[in-house]
N, C-alpha and C positions, 0 to 999 in steps of 0.2 A: 567441473560444473558448479560445485559449491561456491567456488570463488566468484563465479559470474553472478550468482544470486547475492552474494555479500556486497559486491560492487553495485548491483541494482538497488539493494536496500539503502545504501548510502546515498545514491542519486535520488531515490524516492524521498528520502528524508529532507534533502536539500530543496528539491524542485517542486514536489507535489504539495498541494495544500493539506493542512491538517483538518480533519473532520471529527476528531475525538470529542469535542465539546458540543457537537450537534446531536439531535435525536436521529438515530439511524433509520427509523421508519418514515421520516419526513424528508429524506434526501431526494434530490433530483436523480434522474437516470445516470447522468454523467458522474455525479458524486458517488453513486452506488458502484459504478464501474471502477472509480479510483480506489474506493475502499476494498473492493474485491481484488483488484490488482495488487494493492499493497499487502493484503493478507496473503495472497498466493506467493509473492516474492519473499515475505518474511518467513512463511512456513517452510519454503524450500531452502532458505539460507540457514535455517536452524537444524535441518535434518542432516 
């Protein structure tokens, strides 16, 4: 299962937009979903 999250993390890094330079409180709902999804995948790939 951990390998799946590692692969997802690599895919996220390549395909999804980066929002690290934006103010997180002013993001649209779609951008908030992307940030939450990337956080969830990263958290699970590190465990």
